[in-house]
C-alpha positions as CSV (number, residue, x, y, z in Angstrom):
1,M,83.5,121.3,138.0
2,N,83.5,122.9,134.5
3,Y,85.4,121.7,131.5
4,Q,88.2,124.3,132.0
5,C,89.0,123.0,135.5
6,I,88.9,119.4,134.4
7,W,91.3,120.2,131.6
8,E,93.6,122.0,134.0
9,N,93.5,119.1,136.5
10,I,94.3,116.6,133.7
11,N,97.3,118.7,132.6
12,I,98.7,119.3,136.1
13,V,100.8,116.2,135.6
14,R,102.5,117.9,132.6
15,S,103.1,121.0,134.8
16,I,104.7,119.2,137.7
17,P,108.3,119.5,136.2
18,A,107.7,123.3,135.6
19,M,106.4,123.7,139.2
20,I,109.4,121.9,140.7
21,I,111.9,124.0,138.5
22,Y,110.1,127.2,139.4
23,N,110.2,126.5,143.2
24,I,113.9,125.7,143.2
25,S,114.9,128.5,140.7
26,K,117.2,131.2,141.7
27,D,115.0,133.5,139.7
28,K,111.8,132.5,141.6
29,G,111.2,136.0,142.8
30,I,111.1,137.5,139.3
31,I,109.0,134.6,138.0
32,K,106.6,135.2,140.8
33,K,106.2,138.8,139.7
34,D,105.4,137.6,136.2
35,I,102.8,135.1,137.5
36,E,101.1,137.7,139.7
37,R,100.9,140.3,136.9
38,W,99.4,137.8,134.5
39,K,97.0,136.7,137.2
40,N,95.8,140.3,137.8
41,I,95.5,141.2,134.1
42,K,93.7,137.9,133.1
43,H,91.6,137.8,136.3
44,I,92.7,134.3,137.1
45,D,91.0,132.9,140.1
46,R,93.4,130.2,141.4
47,N,94.4,129.6,145.0
48,S,98.2,129.4,144.7
49,L,101.1,130.4,142.5
50,N,101.6,126.8,141.5
51,T,98.0,126.4,140.3
52,T,98.2,129.7,138.6
53,L,101.4,128.6,136.9
54,N,99.6,125.5,135.7
55,Y,96.7,127.6,134.4
56,L,99.1,129.8,132.4
57,L,101.1,126.9,130.9
58,V,97.9,125.2,129.8
59,N,96.2,128.2,128.3
60,Y,98.8,130.7,127.1
61,P,101.7,129.7,124.8
62,E,103.1,133.2,124.9
63,Y,103.5,132.8,128.7
64,R,105.4,129.6,128.1
65,N,108.0,131.5,126.1
66,L,108.5,134.0,128.9
67,F,108.7,131.2,131.6
68,Y,111.2,129.2,129.5
69,Y,113.2,132.4,128.9
70,R,113.4,133.0,132.7
71,I,114.5,129.4,133.4
72,S,117.0,129.3,130.5
73,R,118.9,132.3,131.9
74,K,120.3,130.1,134.6
75,N,119.9,126.7,132.9
76,K,119.7,126.5,129.1
77,I,119.1,122.8,129.0
78,L,116.0,123.0,131.2
79,G,114.6,126.2,129.6
80,K,115.3,125.4,126.0
81,I,115.2,121.6,125.8
82,V,113.5,119.9,128.8
83,L,110.5,122.2,129.6
84,P,109.3,122.6,125.9
85,L,108.9,118.8,125.8
86,F,105.9,119.2,128.1
87,Y,104.3,122.4,126.6
88,R,105.2,123.7,123.2
89,P,106.2,127.4,123.1
90,L,104.8,129.9,120.7
91,N,107.1,129.4,117.7
92,S,106.9,133.0,116.3
93,L,107.7,134.8,119.6
94,Y,111.5,135.4,120.1
95,I,113.0,136.9,123.2
96,F,116.7,137.9,122.9
97,T,117.0,140.4,125.7
98,P,119.6,139.8,128.5
99,D,117.8,141.6,131.3
100,I,114.0,141.8,131.7
101,G,112.4,143.1,134.9
102,G,109.6,141.2,136.6
103,G,106.0,141.6,135.6
104,L,106.3,141.4,131.8
105,F,103.0,140.7,130.2
106,I,102.9,139.5,126.6
107,Q,99.4,139.7,124.9
108,H,99.0,137.2,122.0
109,G,102.7,137.6,121.2
110,F,102.7,136.0,117.7
111,S,105.2,137.3,115.1
112,T,107.1,139.3,117.8
113,I,110.8,139.8,118.2
114,I,112.1,141.3,121.5
115,S,115.7,142.2,121.2
116,A,116.5,145.0,123.6
117,K,119.4,146.0,125.8
118,S,117.1,145.7,128.8
119,I,113.4,145.9,129.7
120,G,112.2,147.3,132.9
121,E,109.5,146.1,135.3
122,N,105.8,145.7,134.5
123,C,106.0,146.2,130.8
124,W,103.4,145.1,128.3
125,I,104.1,143.9,124.7
126,N,101.5,143.0,122.1
127,Q,101.6,140.9,119.0
128,Q,103.5,141.6,115.8
129,V,105.9,143.9,117.6
130,T,109.6,144.3,116.6
131,I,112.1,145.6,119.2
132,G,115.4,145.3,117.5
133,Y,118.7,146.4,116.1
134,S,119.5,149.1,113.6
135,N,123.0,147.6,113.1
136,D,125.2,145.0,114.8
137,I,125.3,146.7,118.2
138,D,122.5,149.3,118.6
139,C,119.2,148.2,120.1
140,P,116.6,149.8,122.4
141,T,116.3,150.2,126.1
142,I,112.8,149.9,127.5
143,C,112.2,151.4,131.0
144,D,109.5,150.5,133.6
145,N,105.8,150.4,132.9
146,V,106.0,150.8,129.2
147,K,103.2,149.5,126.9
148,I,104.0,148.5,123.3
149,T,100.9,147.8,121.3
150,S,100.3,145.7,118.3
151,G,102.5,146.1,115.2
152,A,104.8,148.7,116.8
153,K,108.5,148.8,115.7
154,I,111.2,150.2,118.0
155,I,114.6,150.2,116.3
156,G,118.1,151.2,117.2
157,D,119.8,152.8,120.2
158,V,116.8,154.5,121.6
159,K,115.3,154.8,125.1
160,I,111.6,154.4,125.8
161,S,111.2,156.1,129.1
162,E,109.0,155.2,132.1
163,N,105.2,155.0,131.7
164,S,105.1,155.6,128.0
165,I,102.7,154.0,125.5
166,I,103.8,153.1,121.9
167,G,100.7,153.1,119.7
168,S,99.7,150.4,117.2
169,N,101.9,150.2,114.1
170,C,104.0,153.1,115.4
171,V,107.6,153.3,114.2
172,V,110.1,154.6,116.8
173,V,113.7,155.4,115.8
174,K,114.2,158.2,118.4
175,S,114.0,158.2,122.2
176,V,110.6,158.7,123.9
177,P,110.4,160.8,127.1
178,K,108.6,159.5,130.1
179,N,104.8,159.7,130.5
180,C,104.3,160.0,126.8
181,T,101.9,158.4,124.2
182,V,103.3,158.2,120.7
183,I,101.7,157.2,117.4
184,G,102.5,157.2,113.7
185,N,105.3,156.7,111.3
186,P,107.5,158.5,112.2
187,A,106.3,158.6,115.8
188,I,104.9,161.8,117.2
189,I,103.9,162.5,120.8
190,I,100.1,163.0,121.2
191,K,100.0,163.0,125.0
192,K,102.5,164.0,127.6
193,N,102.0,163.9,131.4
194,G,98.3,163.3,130.7
195,I,97.9,166.4,128.5
196,K,97.2,166.3,124.8
197,T,99.9,167.6,122.6
198,Y,101.5,167.3,119.2
199,E,105.3,167.1,119.3
200,Y,108.0,165.5,117.2
201,L,110.5,163.3,118.9
202,K,114.0,164.9,119.1
């Protein structure tokens, strides 16, 4: 048994409250999608969802934030007060989105603010990303299978459509069509439906 497995086994006691809360949660299905996505991306070789949850809580502070967010939607005391006593969340990752689909993956996640109207399923968000408001009421809508890479900023009442990629340090203040890759400040489309292009957002 290697050091990593020993460390996980030691910490499983700390994970037991999270496992119990997960298994009785009304959002168990959507949390399961998160766990399975992280397991696939990180190539985690664990036998069950509970042992995978333990692995994620031990090793990935950014996952803790997502898990606590899921739990706090139904029970703020458990998600915001009780669970963080066992594993400290990443203190520079903020999630203020009322509706996030299953399978969200957050890579690194530091210095990141996620304030959208909604986020679809199987999205990917990197570190130093800002998804937020242009005023008191206008914030983005992120659709399914969107990838937002490091340092990107998406601001205001814009829609990032399905299967789009937002490049590193890109600034998006206009809606992005589906199946597009955008880069730059201001953002331009460099790939659409798998074909290279050069188009300004409208």
